[in-house]
C-alpha positions as CSV (number, residue, x, y, z in Angstrom):
1,M,0.0,-0.1,0.1
2,D,3.1,2.3,0.1
3,R,4.1,2.2,-3.7
4,L,3.8,6.4,-3.8
5,K,4.8,7.0,-0.1
6,G,5.9,10.1,0.2
7,K,5.1,11.5,-3.3
8,V,2.9,14.3,-4.6
9,A,1.1,14.1,-7.8
10,L,-0.6,16.6,-10.1
11,I,-3.4,14.8,-12.1
12,S,-5.1,17.0,-14.9
13,G,-8.9,16.0,-15.7
14,G,-8.9,14.5,-12.3
15,A,-12.6,15.2,-11.3
16,R,-14.0,12.1,-12.7
17,G,-13.3,9.3,-14.7
18,Q,-9.8,7.9,-15.3
19,G,-8.5,11.0,-13.6
20,A,-10.3,10.3,-10.4
21,A,-9.6,6.7,-10.5
22,E,-5.7,7.5,-10.5
23,A,-6.5,10.3,-7.7
24,R,-8.0,7.3,-5.6
25,L,-5.3,5.1,-6.4
26,F,-2.6,6.9,-5.7
27,V,-3.6,8.1,-2.4
28,G,-4.3,4.4,-1.6
29,E,-0.6,3.6,-2.2
30,G,0.6,6.9,0.3
31,A,0.9,9.5,-2.5
32,R,-0.8,13.1,-1.8
33,V,-2.9,14.6,-4.7
34,V,-3.5,17.9,-6.3
35,I,-6.7,17.3,-8.8
36,G,-6.8,19.8,-11.5
37,D,-10.0,20.4,-13.7
38,V,-12.1,22.7,-15.1
39,L,-14.8,21.2,-13.5
40,D,-14.3,23.1,-10.4
41,D,-17.0,21.8,-8.2
42,Q,-16.5,17.9,-9.3
43,A,-12.7,18.6,-8.8
44,A,-13.8,19.7,-5.1
45,Q,-16.0,16.9,-4.5
46,T,-13.8,14.1,-5.5
47,A,-10.9,15.8,-3.2
48,S,-13.6,15.9,-0.3
49,E,-14.2,12.3,-0.8
50,I,-10.9,11.2,-0.7
51,N,-10.1,13.3,2.3
52,S,-13.0,11.9,4.4
53,K,-12.5,8.2,3.2
54,T,-8.5,8.6,4.5
55,G,-9.3,10.7,7.5
56,A,-6.5,13.0,6.3
57,R,-5.9,16.2,3.7
58,V,-4.3,14.2,1.3
59,A,-6.1,15.7,-2.0
60,V,-6.7,19.3,-3.2
61,G,-9.1,20.2,-6.2
62,I,-8.1,23.4,-8.0
63,H,-9.1,24.8,-11.1
64,L,-6.9,24.0,-14.4
65,D,-7.3,24.8,-18.4
66,V,-4.8,22.8,-19.3
67,T,-4.6,25.3,-22.5
68,R,-3.6,28.2,-20.3
69,A,-0.1,28.2,-18.7
70,A,-1.0,30.4,-16.1
71,D,-2.9,27.9,-14.8
72,W,-0.3,25.1,-14.8
73,R,2.0,27.4,-12.9
74,N,-0.6,27.7,-10.3
75,A,-0.9,24.0,-10.0
76,V,2.3,23.4,-9.7
77,A,2.9,26.2,-7.3
78,T,-0.2,24.7,-5.3
79,C,1.8,21.3,-5.0
80,Q,4.4,22.8,-3.3
81,K,2.5,25.2,-1.1
82,E,0.3,22.4,-0.2
83,F,2.4,19.3,0.0
84,G,5.9,20.3,-0.5
85,G,6.8,19.6,-4.0
86,L,6.0,17.7,-7.2
87,D,7.1,14.1,-7.8
88,I,4.6,12.9,-10.8
89,L,2.6,14.3,-13.5
90,V,-0.5,12.8,-15.2
91,N,-1.4,14.4,-18.4
92,N,-5.1,12.8,-18.1
93,A,-7.4,15.6,-19.4
94,G,-8.6,15.1,-23.0
95,I,-11.3,15.5,-25.2
96,F,-13.0,13.2,-28.1
97,N,-15.0,14.0,-31.0
98,M,-16.2,11.8,-33.8
99,S,-16.0,13.9,-36.9
100,G,-14.1,12.7,-40.0
101,L,-11.4,14.8,-41.7
102,E,-13.9,16.7,-44.1
103,D,-16.2,17.2,-41.3
104,T,-13.8,18.8,-38.8
105,S,-14.3,22.5,-38.8
106,E,-11.3,24.6,-38.2
107,E,-12.6,25.6,-34.4
108,L,-13.5,22.2,-33.6
109,W,-9.7,21.1,-34.8
110,D,-8.0,24.1,-32.9
111,S,-9.9,22.9,-29.6
112,I,-9.2,19.4,-29.9
113,V,-5.6,20.3,-30.7
114,N,-5.2,22.8,-27.9
115,I,-7.0,20.2,-25.0
116,N,-5.1,17.0,-26.0
117,Q,-2.0,18.2,-27.4
118,K,-0.7,21.7,-26.2
119,G,-2.4,20.9,-23.0
120,V,0.1,17.6,-22.6
121,W,3.0,20.2,-23.6
122,L,2.2,22.6,-21.4
123,G,2.2,20.3,-18.7
124,M,5.6,19.0,-19.4
125,K,6.9,22.4,-19.6
126,E,5.8,23.5,-16.5
127,T,6.5,20.7,-14.1
128,V,9.8,19.4,-15.1
129,A,11.4,22.7,-13.1
130,A,9.8,21.3,-9.7
131,M,10.5,17.6,-10.6
132,R,14.2,18.7,-11.0
133,K,14.4,20.1,-7.4
134,R,13.1,16.7,-5.8
135,G,15.9,15.0,-7.7
136,G,13.6,13.3,-10.7
137,G,10.0,12.2,-11.1
138,S,8.0,10.5,-13.7
139,I,5.3,11.9,-16.2
140,V,2.5,9.9,-17.6
141,N,0.7,11.2,-20.9
142,I,-2.6,9.5,-21.8
143,S,-2.8,8.9,-24.9
144,S,-5.0,6.3,-26.7
145,V,-4.9,3.4,-29.2
146,A,-6.4,6.5,-31.4
147,G,-2.5,7.5,-31.2
148,L,-1.1,4.0,-32.9
149,T,-4.0,3.4,-35.6
150,G,-6.4,5.2,-37.8
151,S,-10.2,4.6,-38.4
152,T,-13.0,6.4,-40.6
153,G,-13.7,9.2,-38.3
154,S,-12.0,11.0,-35.1
155,T,-9.8,12.6,-37.3
156,A,-8.3,15.4,-35.0
157,Y,-8.3,12.8,-31.9
158,H,-6.0,10.3,-33.8
159,G,-4.0,13.2,-35.1
160,T,-3.5,14.5,-31.2
161,K,-3.3,11.5,-29.8
162,G,-0.5,10.3,-32.0
163,A,1.1,13.9,-31.0
164,V,1.2,12.9,-27.5
165,R,3.0,9.4,-28.2
166,L,5.9,11.0,-29.7
167,L,5.9,14.0,-27.7
168,T,6.2,11.5,-25.1
169,K,9.3,9.7,-26.6
170,A,11.0,13.4,-27.1
171,A,10.6,14.4,-23.4
172,A,11.9,10.9,-22.2
173,V,14.9,11.0,-24.3
174,Q,15.6,14.8,-23.1
175,Y,14.7,13.8,-19.4
176,A,16.3,10.8,-18.6
177,P,19.5,12.1,-17.8
178,E,17.7,14.2,-15.2
179,K,15.9,11.0,-13.8
180,I,12.5,12.5,-15.1
181,R,10.8,9.5,-16.7
182,V,8.2,9.9,-19.4
183,N,6.1,7.4,-20.6
184,S,2.3,7.0,-22.7
185,V,-0.7,5.1,-22.0
186,H,-2.9,3.9,-24.6
187,P,-6.3,3.1,-23.7
188,G,-9.1,1.4,-25.7
189,L,-12.8,2.0,-25.3
190,I,-13.0,2.8,-21.4
191,G,-16.4,3.3,-20.2
192,T,-16.2,6.6,-18.7
193,Q,-18.5,10.2,-19.5
194,M,-15.9,10.9,-22.5
195,I,-17.4,8.2,-24.6
196,D,-21.1,9.0,-23.7
197,I,-20.9,10.6,-27.5
198,I,-21.2,7.3,-29.0
199,P,-24.4,5.7,-29.4
200,P,-25.5,2.8,-27.7
201,D,-25.6,0.5,-30.7
202,Q,-21.8,1.7,-32.0
203,R,-20.6,0.9,-28.7
204,Q,-22.3,-2.8,-28.2
205,A,-21.1,-3.1,-31.9
206,F,-17.3,-2.0,-30.6
207,H,-17.2,-4.8,-28.0
208,S,-17.9,-7.4,-30.7
209,I,-14.7,-6.6,-32.0
210,V,-12.6,-6.2,-28.8
211,P,-11.0,-9.9,-28.1
212,M,-12.0,-9.3,-24.3
213,R,-15.5,-8.3,-25.7
214,R,-16.3,-5.7,-23.3
215,E,-15.2,-1.9,-22.7
216,G,-12.4,-1.4,-20.1
217,K,-12.9,0.1,-16.5
218,P,-11.2,3.3,-15.4
219,E,-9.3,1.6,-12.7
220,E,-7.7,-0.8,-15.2
221,V,-6.1,2.2,-16.9
222,A,-5.3,3.6,-13.4
223,N,-3.6,0.4,-12.3
224,V,-1.0,0.8,-15.3
225,V,-0.5,4.4,-14.4
226,L,0.2,3.4,-11.0
227,F,3.1,1.3,-12.0
228,L,4.7,4.1,-14.3
229,A,4.5,6.8,-11.6
230,S,6.0,4.3,-9.3
231,D,9.7,3.4,-8.5
232,D,8.5,0.0,-9.9
233,A,9.0,1.4,-13.2
234,S,12.1,2.6,-12.3
235,Y,14.2,1.6,-15.9
236,V,11.0,2.4,-17.8
237,T,11.0,5.5,-20.1
238,G,9.9,6.3,-23.6
239,A,7.5,3.4,-23.7
240,E,4.0,3.0,-24.5
241,F,1.6,0.8,-22.4
242,V,-1.4,-0.5,-24.4
243,V,-4.8,-1.1,-22.4
244,D,-7.4,-2.0,-25.0
245,G,-8.6,-5.4,-24.0
246,G,-6.5,-7.0,-27.1
247,L,-7.9,-4.4,-29.6
248,N,-4.6,-3.5,-31.3
249,A,-3.4,-7.6,-31.7
250,V,-6.5,-8.0,-33.8
């Protein structure tokens, strides 16, 4: 239960879904967590629930728009002020859209790129200095199976998640000498609010092409993120971990 004992983590998009699952799991393993999200009330509620369960102030919810450098700087400052530093970043925030190439407007493209791609870059850019002060750290960037393969739609989403994959590798090479590890996680269809835009019949049809014949659970992704955040993955950097029920093995 102490795989993250003494560690401080910052999780973007941590109010619900995968981010909230990661926050709960991290605290259970001894970490203190800053939960960043644009969903202010839900971020505060998730932090409050975690604190109530543990009987201690181990989680804080803050406003974090990942497209704004100032918000990231405030998030890092919160980690340092509340818990003394920063060891782990999970770039979890993201948005999903099913539009194909010709159906994607310039405005939609820009919004997805700003959150899914620019947000990851800004998160890394604004946190590495704090990790350097701690003698190292771990960054986990949440990409997607859409960052590994194509499909008939979700053009902007594919583009941003592919970018996250290679941003991860570039940062891993740059910061390995400073003991800052950077890895990416590539979930398949995970049962969170983000995929509620997929019609139920399409979601059910998707199950039939997944070898495990089901959607994943947020906790199943969080367990992989925990491994990468912990010292168990001390010699793992620049790698990509697929959590998709076997979809990419087909």
